[in-house]
Every structure is written in C-alpha cells, then in structure tokens.
C-alpha positions as CSV (number, residue, x, y, z in Angstrom):
1,M,-5.7,4.8,-15.2
2,A,-6.4,1.5,-13.4
3,N,-9.0,-0.8,-14.7
4,H,-11.0,-1.8,-11.6
5,S,-12.0,-5.2,-13.1
6,E,-8.4,-6.3,-13.5
7,S,-6.9,-9.0,-11.3
8,R,-4.1,-8.4,-8.8
9,E,-1.7,-10.2,-11.1
10,E,-2.8,-8.2,-14.2
11,R,-2.5,-4.9,-12.3
12,L,1.0,-5.9,-11.0
13,G,2.1,-6.8,-14.5
14,R,0.8,-3.5,-15.9
15,L,2.6,-1.4,-13.3
16,R,5.9,-3.3,-13.5
17,A,5.8,-3.0,-17.3
18,W,5.6,0.8,-16.8
19,A,8.9,0.5,-14.8
20,R,10.8,-0.2,-18.1
21,G,12.0,2.7,-20.2
22,P,12.0,4.6,-22.3
23,Y,9.8,6.9,-20.4
24,R,7.6,9.8,-21.6
25,A,9.8,12.9,-21.7
26,I,8.5,16.5,-21.3
27,E,9.9,20.0,-21.1
28,A,8.2,21.5,-18.1
29,N,7.4,25.2,-18.7
30,G,6.4,27.5,-16.0
31,P,2.8,28.9,-16.3
32,H,2.3,32.3,-17.8
33,G,2.3,35.0,-15.1
34,I,3.7,32.5,-12.5
35,K,2.2,33.1,-9.1
36,P,4.3,33.6,-6.0
37,P,4.8,30.4,-3.9
38,S,2.0,29.6,-1.5
39,K,2.5,30.3,2.2
40,V,1.5,26.9,3.6
41,G,3.0,24.4,5.9
42,S,4.7,21.1,5.1
43,G,5.6,17.8,6.5
44,I,9.2,16.7,6.1
45,A,11.2,13.4,6.2
46,T,14.8,12.7,7.2
47,I,16.9,9.6,7.4
48,P,17.3,8.6,11.1
49,A,20.7,9.4,12.5
50,H,21.4,5.8,13.4
51,G,20.5,4.7,9.8
52,L,17.8,2.3,8.6
53,D,16.8,-0.9,10.5
54,S,16.2,-3.1,7.5
55,G,17.6,-6.4,8.9
56,G,14.6,-8.6,8.6
57,Q,12.5,-6.8,11.2
58,F,9.4,-6.9,8.9
59,P,7.1,-8.6,8.4
60,G,6.9,-9.8,12.0
61,K,4.8,-12.5,13.7
62,P,1.8,-13.3,11.5
63,G,-1.4,-11.6,12.8
64,T,0.5,-9.3,15.2
65,P,1.7,-5.8,14.1
66,T,5.4,-5.2,14.6
67,S,5.7,-2.4,17.1
68,F,8.8,-0.3,17.9
69,H,9.9,1.2,21.2
70,T,13.4,2.6,20.6
71,P,14.4,5.9,22.2
72,C,13.5,7.8,19.0
73,D,10.1,6.2,18.4
74,A,6.9,7.5,19.9
75,P,6.8,7.2,23.7
76,P,3.9,5.8,25.7
77,G,1.1,8.2,26.0
78,T,1.4,9.5,22.4
79,T,-1.9,10.5,21.0
80,V,-3.3,11.4,17.6
81,S,-6.1,13.9,16.7
82,F,-8.1,14.5,13.6
83,G,-8.5,18.2,12.6
84,G,-11.5,17.6,10.3
85,G,-9.7,18.2,7.0
86,P,-9.8,15.9,4.0
87,Y,-7.5,12.9,3.6
88,L,-6.5,10.6,0.7
89,N,-7.2,7.0,1.5
90,Q,-7.0,5.8,-2.1
91,P,-5.1,8.4,-4.2
92,K,-4.0,8.1,-7.8
93,V,-0.3,8.8,-7.9
94,L,1.8,10.3,-10.7
95,C,5.6,9.8,-10.5
96,V,7.8,12.4,-12.2
97,F,11.6,12.2,-12.4
98,W,13.2,15.7,-12.6
99,G,16.2,16.0,-14.9
100,A,17.5,14.3,-18.1
101,I,19.9,12.3,-16.1
102,W,17.1,9.9,-15.3
103,N,17.4,8.7,-18.9
104,T,21.0,7.7,-18.4
105,A,22.6,4.7,-16.7
106,I,22.1,6.2,-13.2
107,S,21.9,3.8,-10.2
108,P,19.4,3.4,-8.7
109,S,17.6,4.0,-11.9
110,A,14.1,5.5,-12.4
111,G,13.0,2.0,-13.3
112,A,14.3,0.5,-10.0
113,I,12.7,3.3,-8.0
114,Y,9.4,2.9,-9.9
115,A,9.4,-0.9,-9.4
116,A,9.8,-0.4,-5.7
117,V,6.9,2.1,-5.7
118,T,4.8,-0.5,-7.5
119,S,5.6,-3.1,-4.8
120,L,4.4,-0.7,-2.1
121,S,1.2,-0.1,-4.0
122,T,0.3,-3.8,-4.2
123,P,-1.0,-5.9,-1.2
124,V,1.0,-9.0,-0.4
125,T,-0.9,-12.3,-0.4
126,N,0.0,-15.4,1.5
127,Q,-2.1,-18.6,1.9
128,Y,-4.2,-16.9,4.6
129,G,-5.1,-13.6,2.9
130,S,-3.7,-10.2,1.9
131,F,-2.0,-7.4,3.8
132,S,-0.8,-4.0,2.9
133,Y,1.8,-1.6,4.2
134,F,-1.0,0.8,4.9
135,D,-3.2,-1.6,7.0
136,G,-2.2,0.3,10.2
137,L,-4.2,3.3,8.9
138,G,-7.4,1.3,8.7
139,T,-9.4,-0.7,6.2
140,G,-9.2,0.2,2.5
141,W,-6.1,2.5,2.6
142,G,-3.6,2.3,-0.3
143,F,-2.7,4.0,-3.5
144,D,-2.6,3.3,-7.3
145,L,-0.4,4.6,-10.0
146,A,-2.2,6.8,-12.5
147,Q,0.0,6.4,-15.5
148,P,3.6,5.5,-16.5
149,P,6.4,7.6,-15.0
150,I,7.5,10.9,-16.7
151,V,11.0,12.3,-17.1
152,V,11.4,16.1,-17.2
153,T,14.3,16.5,-19.6
154,S,14.4,20.3,-19.4
155,S,12.5,23.1,-17.8
156,T,12.2,26.9,-17.7
157,V,12.2,26.4,-13.9
158,T,15.5,25.9,-12.2
159,I,15.9,24.0,-8.9
160,P,19.0,25.3,-7.1
161,T,21.6,22.9,-5.8
162,V,20.4,23.7,-2.2
163,F,16.7,24.3,-2.7
164,N,13.7,25.2,-0.5
165,Q,10.0,24.4,-0.6
166,S,9.3,27.4,-2.9
167,N,11.6,26.1,-5.5
168,I,9.8,22.7,-5.5
169,E,6.4,24.4,-5.7
170,S,7.6,26.3,-8.8
171,A,8.7,22.9,-10.3
172,A,5.3,21.3,-9.5
173,R,3.5,24.3,-11.1
174,A,5.6,23.9,-14.2
175,I,4.8,20.1,-14.4
176,V,1.1,20.7,-14.0
177,N,1.1,23.6,-16.5
178,T,2.9,21.4,-19.1
179,L,0.8,18.3,-18.6
180,G,-2.5,20.2,-18.6
181,P,-5.6,19.1,-16.6
182,H,-4.4,16.9,-13.7
183,L,-7.7,15.4,-12.7
184,S,-6.5,11.9,-13.6
185,W,-4.2,11.9,-10.5
186,D,-4.5,13.1,-6.9
187,L,-0.8,13.2,-5.8
188,L,2.3,14.3,-7.6
189,I,5.6,12.7,-6.6
190,I,8.8,14.5,-7.8
191,F,12.0,12.4,-7.6
192,L,14.9,14.7,-7.7
193,P,18.3,14.0,-9.4
194,P,21.7,13.7,-7.8
195,G,23.4,16.8,-6.6
196,L,20.3,18.6,-5.2
197,S,19.6,18.8,-1.5
198,A,17.5,20.6,1.1
199,V,18.7,21.6,4.5
200,G,17.5,19.1,7.1
201,A,15.2,17.0,5.0
202,T,15.3,14.2,2.4
203,G,11.7,14.7,1.4
204,A,8.5,16.6,2.1
205,H,4.9,17.0,1.0
206,S,2.8,20.2,0.7
207,F,0.2,21.7,-1.7
208,Y,-0.7,24.8,-3.5
209,H,-4.0,26.3,-4.4
210,D,-5.0,28.9,-6.9
211,P,-8.5,30.5,-6.8
212,G,-10.9,28.7,-9.1
213,E,-8.7,25.6,-9.5
214,A,-8.3,22.3,-7.7
215,S,-5.5,22.1,-5.1
216,V,-2.3,20.4,-6.2
217,I,-0.8,18.0,-3.6
218,Y,2.8,17.2,-4.2
219,T,5.8,15.4,-2.6
220,W,9.5,15.6,-3.4
221,I,12.1,13.0,-2.7
222,T,15.9,13.7,-2.8
223,Y,18.2,11.3,-4.6
224,S,20.4,8.8,-2.8
225,A,22.9,6.2,-4.0
226,Q,21.1,3.8,-1.7
227,L,17.6,2.7,-2.9
228,A,16.7,2.0,0.7
229,N,17.0,5.7,1.6
230,I,14.8,6.7,-1.3
231,T,12.0,4.1,-0.5
232,F,12.2,5.0,3.2
233,T,11.6,8.6,2.4
234,F,8.9,7.8,-0.2
235,S,7.0,5.6,2.2
236,H,7.2,8.2,5.0
237,E,5.8,10.9,2.7
238,M,3.2,8.7,1.2
239,V,1.7,7.9,4.6
240,E,1.7,11.5,5.6
241,A,0.4,12.9,2.3
242,M,-2.5,10.5,2.5
243,T,-3.4,11.1,6.2
244,D,-2.7,14.9,6.3
245,P,-2.5,16.3,2.8
246,F,-3.4,19.9,3.8
247,G,-2.1,20.0,7.4
248,D,-5.6,19.8,8.9
249,A,-6.4,16.1,9.1
250,M,-4.4,13.5,11.1
251,Q,-1.6,14.7,13.3
252,V,0.2,13.7,16.5
253,N,-0.5,15.9,19.4
254,P,0.4,18.7,19.9
255,R,-0.7,19.7,16.4
256,N,1.3,22.3,14.4
257,P,-0.3,24.3,11.6
258,T,3.0,25.1,9.9
259,N,5.5,22.3,10.8
260,W,3.0,19.5,10.6
261,N,3.5,17.0,13.4
262,E,2.5,13.9,11.5
263,I,2.4,10.1,12.2
264,C,5.8,9.2,10.7
265,D,7.6,12.2,12.3
266,V,7.5,10.5,15.7
267,C,8.9,7.2,14.4
268,C,12.4,6.4,13.4
269,S,12.3,2.6,12.9
270,S,12.1,0.9,9.6
271,G,11.6,-2.6,8.1
272,I,10.9,-4.4,4.9
273,Y,7.6,-4.8,3.0
274,N,7.4,-6.8,-0.2
275,G,11.2,-6.5,-0.5
276,V,11.2,-2.7,-0.1
277,V,12.6,-0.8,2.9
278,V,9.8,1.3,4.5
279,A,9.3,3.7,7.4
280,S,7.2,2.8,10.4
281,Y,4.3,5.0,11.4
282,F,2.3,5.7,14.6
283,S,-0.9,3.8,14.9
284,A,-3.4,5.0,17.5
285,S,-5.0,1.5,17.7
286,V,-1.6,-0.1,18.4
287,G,-0.4,2.8,20.6
288,A,3.1,2.7,19.1
289,C,5.2,3.1,16.0
290,M,4.4,0.0,14.0
291,L,4.3,-1.9,10.7
292,P,1.6,-4.4,9.8
293,S,2.3,-8.1,9.5
294,P,0.8,-10.9,7.4
295,P,-2.5,-12.6,8.3
296,A,-2.2,-15.3,10.8
297,P,-3.3,-18.9,10.0
298,V,-7.0,-19.3,10.7
299,L,-6.3,-22.8,11.9
300,P,-3.0,-24.3,13.2
301,P,-1.7,-27.3,11.3
302,G,-3.9,-30.4,11.8
303,D,-6.6,-32.6,10.5
304,Y,-10.1,-30.9,10.5
305,Q,-13.6,-32.2,10.0
306,I,-16.0,-30.2,7.8
307,D,-19.5,-30.9,9.0
308,S,-21.6,-28.0,7.5
309,V,-21.4,-25.6,4.6
310,H,-22.9,-22.3,3.6
311,K,-24.1,-21.9,0.0
312,V,-24.9,-18.8,-2.1
313,Y,-26.5,-18.4,-5.5
314,E,-24.4,-17.5,-8.5
315,S,-24.8,-13.9,-9.5
316,H,-25.5,-14.7,-13.2
317,P,-28.6,-16.9,-14.0
318,N,-28.5,-19.8,-16.5
319,T,-30.3,-19.5,-19.8
320,D,-33.5,-20.9,-18.3
321,G,-33.4,-18.3,-15.5
322,S,-32.3,-20.6,-12.8
323,R,-29.3,-19.9,-10.6
324,R,-26.9,-22.6,-9.4
325,Q,-25.7,-22.6,-5.8
326,F,-22.1,-22.9,-4.8
327,I,-20.3,-23.4,-1.5
328,Q,-19.0,-20.1,-0.1
329,L,-18.1,-21.1,3.5
330,V,-17.3,-24.3,5.3
331,S,-17.3,-25.0,9.1
332,G,-16.5,-27.7,11.6
333,P,-15.7,-28.4,15.2
334,G,-12.7,-26.8,16.7
335,T,-10.1,-28.3,19.0
336,G,-12.0,-27.0,22.0
337,N,-15.7,-26.4,22.4
338,G,-15.7,-23.6,19.8
339,R,-16.1,-23.9,16.0
340,W,-14.2,-22.6,13.1
341,T,-15.6,-21.1,9.9
342,M,-13.6,-20.3,6.8
343,A,-14.1,-19.3,3.2
344,E,-13.8,-22.1,0.7
345,A,-11.0,-20.2,-1.1
346,D,-9.0,-20.0,2.2
347,V,-9.3,-23.8,2.7
348,V,-8.2,-24.3,-0.9
349,N,-5.1,-22.2,-0.2
350,I,-4.4,-24.1,3.0
351,I,-4.7,-27.5,1.3
352,N,-2.6,-26.4,-1.6
353,S,0.1,-25.1,0.8
354,R,-0.1,-28.4,2.8
355,Q,-0.7,-26.5,6.0
356,A,-3.6,-28.7,7.1
357,T,-5.9,-31.5,5.9
358,F,-9.7,-31.7,5.9
359,Y,-12.3,-34.4,5.8
360,T,-16.0,-35.1,6.1
361,L,-17.4,-37.7,8.5
362,V,-21.0,-39.0,8.2
363,D,-22.2,-42.2,10.0
364,G,-18.6,-43.0,10.8
365,R,-17.5,-42.9,7.2
366,R,-14.7,-40.5,6.4
367,A,-14.0,-38.9,3.0
368,N,-10.9,-36.7,2.5
369,V,-11.4,-33.3,1.1
370,I,-9.2,-32.4,-1.9
371,V,-8.9,-29.4,-4.3
372,E,-10.4,-29.8,-7.8
373,S,-9.1,-26.8,-9.9
374,W,-10.1,-23.9,-7.6
375,Y,-12.9,-25.5,-5.5
376,L,-13.2,-28.2,-2.8
377,K,-14.5,-31.7,-3.3
378,T,-14.5,-35.0,-1.4
379,V,-12.6,-38.1,-2.7
380,A,-15.1,-40.1,-4.8
381,D,-16.7,-43.0,-3.1
382,D,-20.1,-44.7,-3.0
383,F,-21.4,-42.9,0.1
384,I,-23.2,-39.8,-1.0
385,P,-24.1,-38.3,2.4
386,N,-20.4,-37.4,3.1
387,N,-20.2,-35.3,-0.1
388,L,-19.7,-31.6,0.7
389,D,-22.8,-30.7,-1.2
390,A,-24.9,-33.1,0.9
391,L,-23.8,-31.6,4.3
392,P,-26.2,-29.5,6.3
393,Q,-26.2,-25.7,5.7
394,F,-25.6,-23.1,8.4
C-alpha cells in the first residue's frame, strides 16, 4: 500500500518499478459452493465509431478546460443528478491480468499497460502547479495502486471467447477467493487477454455483494493491439467506477438503474494526459464533455516588485523551544490597480523556469530576487531594508 509520507517522485518510482516483471502469478480458483451471478446493472465502454481523437487535443489552453462539442458528445442542456449512493473519490486499485499469455512477449505488454495506468494515477506538475485527469470531478479525486500487478496463469473458471457480465463476475469471484481478504484495495481491474470479446463493449464496471461480506467492485477491459484503445477504455471505466460504483450515485439524466447512464457514456472525444490517451467525461461545472488543462501562469512574463511578505512559524521547535519563521507568501503591485500574491514555492518555480523576474525596491534602491537552493533571497548588498526578511508583513 502507498506510504502517505512519500514524495511524488518516490511514489512514481515505486509504481513504475512495479511495471517491470516478473509479476506475481496465481491460480484463481472459484469459491466453494459458488454463488449464481448477481442481478445488477453495469456501465459499459466502447471505442467511438470514428476512432480516437488523440492528435494533440489535450492538454489545452492552460487554466481553461478543453471542452468538446462534436455530434456524439453531450449536447447543450445535458444535466447530471446524484442518486445518494456512495462513490470512490480516492480508491485503491488492484490490476490483474487474466491469462498466462501476459507472461509472454505480448504487445502491448502487461508492463506497458501498467505503466500507462501509473501515469494516469499521478498528477502532472508544471511550474505553476499540479493538475490531474480527474480534476473535472472536483477537488481531491484520483486513485492509487494498492500493490504490484498480478497475472492469473490458470483458473478453475473459464471465460468464453464471447463472454458476458456473468462470466466476468465468476472470474472476479475466483480472484477474490484466491487472494483472500481484499480490504487492501477498493477496485479490481481485470485486463483480459487477446481473443476474448463481449458484444457491444470494450469494457464495463459492476459489483457483486454476498450477505455478510463487503461488496466487490470490479472492472474489465478487453485486449487491443493498440495501447490507446486499452487506455481509453480504462480511463472511461475508472471515471465511472469512481463516480457511480453501484449505479446509484452520479449519472446523466435520465438515470437508468440497469444500463447505467454515466458521465463518460455521453462523450466520445478523447485526448492525451501525461502521454496516455484518455476518454473525455461530462462535467456539470463546465456544461460539456471535457478534459482538464494545466494550471495557468499566475503572472504573465514580466518584471515584478515584491513589497510585502507573509511569514509562518516552523512546525518543529528548536532545542530551546523557539520556532523560526519562514516566508510562505510574497505579494506586490500588479500591472493595474490590483495586487498579486503567490506562494514562495511558486515564485521559485517561475524564476527557475525563467518565466519572470522579481525584485524589491526600498527608498529607490532595487535588489534582484534570486533562488538559493529552494527558497528566495535578494542579491547581497549593503542596504538591509530591501532584504525580503525586512519587508513588511501582510
């Protein structure tokens, strides 16, 4: 499981290391006295008839979501309703590859697919901040990977060449039965091998529930020789499994209790996030099918004065019990009558990326602001009042 104290770079390294085989292999055995498949609904994904629109459409203009208005995307007036059911805004995900063929030189490989999944689970950072594929759902949405991927080399459960939802549920039950308690993950993703297909769908998500046990939420993704098709379907199903895992949470109106009418189902456009082809989804706040875009520059390129700072105390005291202060925010006059305020870390990033320059100006004397390691300082001179630490606080 993820260590919540690890940095973004450490987490990304851990997850990408998991993308390299050999993978843990299991024989998935159906549970004793296997129960009949649950009679529940599901949400499905299909590749758009016109194909995928991955030609550099995403990310779009910084700070402005990319919205889509093609004939097969949600029309004006589309609305979303919340049915009151639970949702998964930060699920732990377990990826399982069904079939021993995943341990061979198949292309795309399990490692390539898992690396793409990793890229979707990780926010992208530029000099102005971070953004995630899931930002259109609201603040704090995303997923983590619970453990390295698993390959089912054999099973007492057989998935037919042309399968249905009941066949996949039997496979999911066999996986859960073999792995034992599944409380370390919230969502099971089953990547199917070549040669298996379902009528009218390249993926779907559903769940089953046995009395006295926790519900199991699962998703299946069919194989394609094109990695883009797999990641498009995966991203479609991830968004819908998170926002409507049981068919009673977030759906597009009119709602459907069996064939769940979900926020990716009304969208056909696609784009690229972190190098991975992804599906667009409907956002009520945007009022259209959309994909998030990177943060916009807080300030346009230019030369900016810093005339005040905001300091906070360090969280850990010194040995004598005192606490040092450090600069958290800086502020200055804007190009008009307004002011700008930014975190010190953001100014560090802007200076390092050469997007803008900053200075202090006291009694007509200027001192350029530079970066020292990871914090800001003024160029040394003999005029103390223009030092950042000497500026008035706000």
